[in-house]
N, C-alpha and C positions, 0 to 999 in steps of 0.2 A: 351508591346507586348498583343496581342489580344489572342483569345482561340485557332485560326488555327496555330498560331504560336508555342503556348506553345504544342497542340497537335502533330505535326510533328517534335519537338523538335530543332527548330531552335532558340530557346530564349538561350542566355548563362544560363548555370546553376548555381543555388546560391549554394556557399559552406558555411557550418554551421560555426561559429565561436565558437572554443571550449573552448575558454573563457567563456561560456554562460551555459556551462555544470555544471561547480563547483556552480551556484546558484541554477539550478536546483535543484541538487543533496541535495543543503543546504534545501531547502523548503520541499522536499520528506522527510528529515533526520525529519525535525520538525513534519511532518504530522506522521510519524511512530512512532516516541516515545510518541505523543500523544495519538497516541492508542493503543501502548506498555500500557501505565499507564491505559488507560480507562480499558483494558481488566483485567488487574489485580483487579483492583478496582471493577470491575463486580464479579471478581470469589469470590471475599471475600464476597460479597453481597448475593451471591447464595445461595439459601434458601436450597437445596439437595447437598449433597456430592458429586453425581454423576456428577453433573452439575457442581460442583465446581472444580471437577479432571480435566474434559474437558476443562473448561476455563483457568484453570492453564497450562494445557499443551498447548492451544493455545496460550498462555502468553509467554509462554518459546519459541514456534515458533517464535512468532512475536518479541522477544526479538534478538533472531539469525538474525532475517531479519533487525533488526537496527543496528547490530554490523557488518553485512555484508556491509550494506551502508555506516556506519561510517568509516569502512576501506577504502573504495573505496575514500571516501572525504580526508581523510588522505593521500593517495597516491597520490591525486590530488593537495593536499597541502593545504589544507582547515582544517578549525577549528568548530568543532562541539560543539554547544552551547542547553542546555536543555532550553525549557521553561515552565513557570508554568501556568497550563491549568487545568480547573476544566474539569472534566470527564462529559459527557452527563449522565442525568439520566433518567430512567424509572419507570413507576408506579409499575413494577413487573418484575421478571427474564426474561421474554420472551421479554418484552421491550427493555431491557438493551441489551440483545444479538441481537436483531434487529440493534440496533445502532452502535452496533458492526461489525456486518454484512455488514451494509449500507456503513459505513466508508471506510470497507475494499474494498469494491466493487469500491466503487470511485478510491482506491490507484490502486488495479487492471488495470481500465481501462485508470488512468494516465499513467500507465507506457507501457501499449499497444501504447497509443497515443507517448508517447516520443521515443520507441522505432522506430516507424513509421518517427519519424521525422529526429532523428539521423543516421537511416540505411546507406544511401549512401556515406555520406561524414565520420562519425565517428562509423567503424563497431564494435570499442571494447565498445562504449557507449550503441550500439544497442544491443549486445549481454548481456550486464551490465542489461538493461533495460527488455528485454526478460527472463533474469533467476529471475528477482526480480517479474515478472508478473507469471511465473510458481509458485512460491512459494507464490505468495497470491491467486492463485486461491486454492490452495493444503487449505489454510486457510479458505478459502471461503466455499469449501466444508464442514470443521469443522464445522463452526459457522453457515452452513445452516442447517445441521444436528440437531446442538445444539436448533435452533429456533423453529425448526418443533416437537421437543421432549417437548420444554417449551411452546407450544403455549397454552394458556389456552383454547380454542375453540376446540382443536383437540379433536377427539372421541376414546376412548380406544379400 
């Protein structure tokens, strides 16, 4: 089909295969569990108690997201497996928080794209991904605030 056929809607709609949803969720779970471990590790390396407390709170929120995703995977009949990865390192607290923020932002964009992909055919999956995106946006705000406060070049 050409551009004009797609534009006017004369093309047959393509329906999404729901069996593809579970592998996507498992990939997301792997990325989320790695990020949870990374944030927890970075919280333990934080040089200041205030930064460590905020990162521990972010790690708890991240663990809540992991549990939410895990529950959905189990509901669909999947099995979650943890992976052994080493967290990204940084020269200082700010660099580590920026790694956390960038990884979290990538997952936020991914959930938005997945919600758009699944929306017309599997509305429950779209709502699930939009919920995850909202949770990740709140975590983005916390991590962004931490990164700004930990910036070694910030002027007081």
